[in-house]
N, C-alpha and C positions, 0 to 999 in steps of 0.2 A: 504494500500500500504506500502511496506517496501523498505529499501535502498539497498537491494540485491535481486538477484534471480539467480537460477541455469538455465543454458542452456546446457543440457546434462552434460558433465563433467566440463564445464566452469562456472565460477562464474562472474556475472555482478554486479558491484558496482556503485551506484549513490553517488557521492562524492561532498562535498563542500570544496574547497581548500583555506587555509589561508597561502599565501606566506609571506616570511620575518618574520617568527616566531622565537622564541628563541631556539627551538629545534624541531626535527622531531618527530611527535607523532600522534596517534589517539586521538581525542578530543571529543568523544561522538557523539551525533546526533545534526544536525542543521536542524530543520524541519524534513523532510523525507529523509535526506541525511546524510551520514557518514562524519563528519568533520575531516579533516586531516590538521595538521599544518606542514609546511615545512620551513626550513631556507633559501631556495633558493629564489631569487627575481623573480618576474613575468615578466621577459624580456628574449627575444631571446630563448624561449623554455626551460630555465633552470629549472623552477619549474615543468614543465611537465616531463622532464627527471628525475628529482629527485623523483617525484611521482612514476614513473614506477620502479625505483630502490628500493625505500622504500617499495612499495607493494610486489615486488618480494621477498625481504628478509622476510617480515612479513608472506607471504603465502608459503614460501619454494620453490620458483621457480626461474628460471633465468629471468633476465630483459626482455629477448626476448619473454618470455611467457606472458608478461603483455603488453596490448595495449590500447591506448586511442581510444574509440569508438566515443565520441563526446565531445565538449567543449574545443577544443584546445586553444581558446582565451578567455575563460570564467572561472570563479571560479567554476561553476557548470559543473561537468564532469561525463561521464560514462566510466568505465574502465572494460576491460575483462581480467580475469586471467584464463589462460588455465590450467586445471587440477591441482588446488592447492594441494600441498602436506601436508599442515597443515592449521588449522584455528586459528587465534589469538582470544583471548577472547574479543569479541565485542558485543554490545547490540543486542540480538535477532539472531545473526548469528548461523545457524545450518547447519549441513552436509546435503547434498542432499539425498532425499529418493531414495531407490533402484528402 
């Protein structure tokens, strides 16, 4: 099992979020999830909003193209990125097969 999968043109990511970090960054793998550190606190949806913005920038899409599929109140999240325009260098991430 891997931390990402393609659903047509969309990319689904299984993430482990670490809020209140010193900077926003990808931090490798946490088990079978992509670890993401964010500076936002885990209150009032701030970390979730910052996660969507961070992933939008990283994958070259608008924030509106990134949605939280599950894990709204949890560190374990599943995120959908609609038709990513670029792929950041992350462990094992590959473009979808035609």
